[in-house]
Each structure stands twice: as structure tokens, then as C-alpha cells.
Phi, psi and omega in degrees: 000152182300329181290344183278347187284330185296311178301315182299319178296318180297320179291328174296319175298315179296322179298315179293321177298321180293320176297317181295319180294323180294318179296321177293323178292320178297319178297315181297317178296325178294319179295325174295314179303319181276000176066026174284319174235149175277151178293340178269008183301314178274316179193145179302334184291337178297328178295316179298317181295312182305307182290336174294322181286316188267341181226005175074022180159234180281156177302143182265129182242150175227126178265123177247133182216162180241225184243353183211162178113179184278140174124165181226081183299328179298316179291321179299316175303317181295320179300311184290325180286334186292180186296335181295328178238327182050044186278154174276091186230147176225167178242151179207144176280136183302323185294344182237023181259139177232162179302312178306324179292315181302322185292351177279353186243142177286332178212140179241133177253126184240120177203164191043051178222059187294320181269121182221147169278164174299324180298326176295312176304316183293324180297315181290328176293318178297319180300311182294320181294339179266011174101001181282150181262135182232131167251116183251132192241122167054242191260024179299131175082013186260007177229135181271157174288157183307324182281355176235024183270357177292152182300334182290353177262000184243146189265136178257157183304321183291339179278335180273326183220134182296134180087003180285168180295149175283351181289156183281147182285317183146174186290350173269004177238101186234179179208152177232099187069237180268356182268124179273135179239097193255081176294333178297328173296316179297320184277337179083006182219163172243134184279135175249303181192174171265143184302317184288349173278348184250324188260144180273332185265052183245136176172172182300127178088000180276128178287121180262320181179203184232133184265134178234156186239135189290320181207098184289002173275345178289149193291332179281349181225027189297123172075009184282146181282147176279162177061039177288124178297132183248139182232144174093190188277158175200166176265134177273120179229166170231150183299141170273105186290347177267358180262158176276100184216161177219121178288131182251333182208150178217156178257130177269105183280335175095333178209166180288136178269108177247125185204161175280132178303137181298154180296138179089353177270075186292344178284350174256126185250157178094163179285334181214141181233135176265110184273356179093185180238357176231128186236133175297133183247329175219132181222125174263142187208174178085163176298123181078012182054046184282347183244135179233117178259134173246128177277359181224158177277118183302330185293336179298332187278000172233022184258176177290348177285346177286147182285168175278144179284121183296340180279317185257340187078001179264155178291137178290138177210131184251076181294331183302328185292315179290320178300316179292331172292313184291305182284329179291326180278328190252335192235319187285000000 
């Protein structure tokens, strides 16, 4: 009968609207996953909904560490697990980590893992290419294992680009046969050396310089103060101009750092190297800025290794840097 058509037509319209809404929601979640838009772009509650769907609650973090290098992953774990963040975070040894395991986490933090195989580099590259977010700290991955320490495992500029220099790019640019493994592209920087390998006046509580931020409106450095006194060790890197990267912070050293390259750093040539007087400290890179590189361990800036403030007598702590890492990478 003619009167029976209206309810059927109305239910069909609702069904189409529901399908369209589901498709739009799936598309929006895909854009969040690829870090093209942030989950907090519309409203902070969207982040809670998003992580509830993909991880069953809060975003899952994994801290991966090895046996050597800069950083204190145990302390970093306690910070993130503690009441200030109450993060869903776990720890894992690099030697027993696999790509399928990494893919279970929304963000991976890599520190105190200086020695890595080419397969480890490739694993993290694959994770980032599949949409994973990475926080890479200091000198992680800058030393080869004994079986891959020969020069034939390292990439020269001339092998990457015709007419390039025969000198080596650095320990983040390696090769396995004819296959290039370019971690320096992912990180947006090339590793040179660690500061404490070059300077004699290095140690906990030693003032090195002052840290400045290029744009404190960006989510990873939101609201941070300029001219922050910086103490302790860090990795000296230079931007990879061929990578998609954006400098977020740099250290004003005050004068040019001229030093003899450390033994074994064959990518540095000459008896003396001028490393410059400004050093990248934070660099975002990758499609959607999914990778955030720190040349220093953020947890040091809120640790007992920081000096006391002579004005207040309290220990100096820069909590904003870790807060911007966590919320900037996962929520904003």
C-alpha cells in the first residue's frame, strides 16, 4: 500500500546516514593514525575515544633499551608510570624486540641503545613507515656490533647520490650488500659525536649552554621558556638537509667547539674538527612528524643530577619538556 513506503524509505535514509558517519569516523581515525591531524584537533575527548578504540584505553608506550649509551630508561619508565602521567608503558630489551611486537604500541621510545645491528635499524624504519610514532634519544644506534663494524657496512655520500663525497655519512647510514638502510633520513639528523667525548669540563651539573626553541606554539615544545640553562651530556648532530625535518630546539654553546674527533669515529676526518657553536637539540621528522629526536635524555632534566637553583635552593627541573613530549606526540 502507498502508506507503507514512508517508514521503509525513512529507515533506509537513517541506514545510509549511519554508514556515512561510520566511514567519516574511520577516515578521521586514519588521519589521526598517520599523524596528519591530531586527535585533539576537534576536542580533547576525541583522543580518549580514539585510544579506547585502538588500544582499549590509554595509548600504549614501549621503552626499548640496550646495554650502552646515553639515557636512563628505568628512571624514564618510573616518570611515565608515575602519578604525573599514569601512562600505559612497558620496557623491553632491544635484543628480544621484534617488529610485530612494536606494532602493538602507539609510541616507542628508544634510548641507552648505542649498539645496534642493521636489522635493528631496519625494524624501526619499518615501524615508522607503518604509522608508528618514535621518540629517539641521543646516541641510540650509533655503534655497530662487532660482526658489522667493517667499513663495508657503512654508507658513503657518493653511494647515496652520484657525484657525492667518498666520505662516510655516519653510523645512522648503513648498508647490507646493495641495500641502503638510512636511519638518518628517518631521524632528520646525522650523528657526529657525544659532547662528553669531546669536552674536558663535562659532568653532571656542569652548565653547557642555553637551550632555545624555534616556535613554542608547536605541540612538542608548547609554552617552553627560552634560554633554559642546559646541564650534562648530549649528542652532537647536524640536520640532514635531504630529510623532511623541522628543528624545534637548539643549544647556544656561546663559542665554537673545536676538538679532536673521538677514536673510532671514522666519519669525522682531520686532526681537529670545528663542531660549531649551535647544536640541534630537538628535531621532528617524518610524514606527519611521527618521529621526534632528542639529542639529550629528557628524564635527566627532572632528575637528581640537575643542580640546585641558587635563588630558591630547590633542584632545577624542566617538567614541561617531558609533558610536551607525551601530550604533544599523543594528544595535541
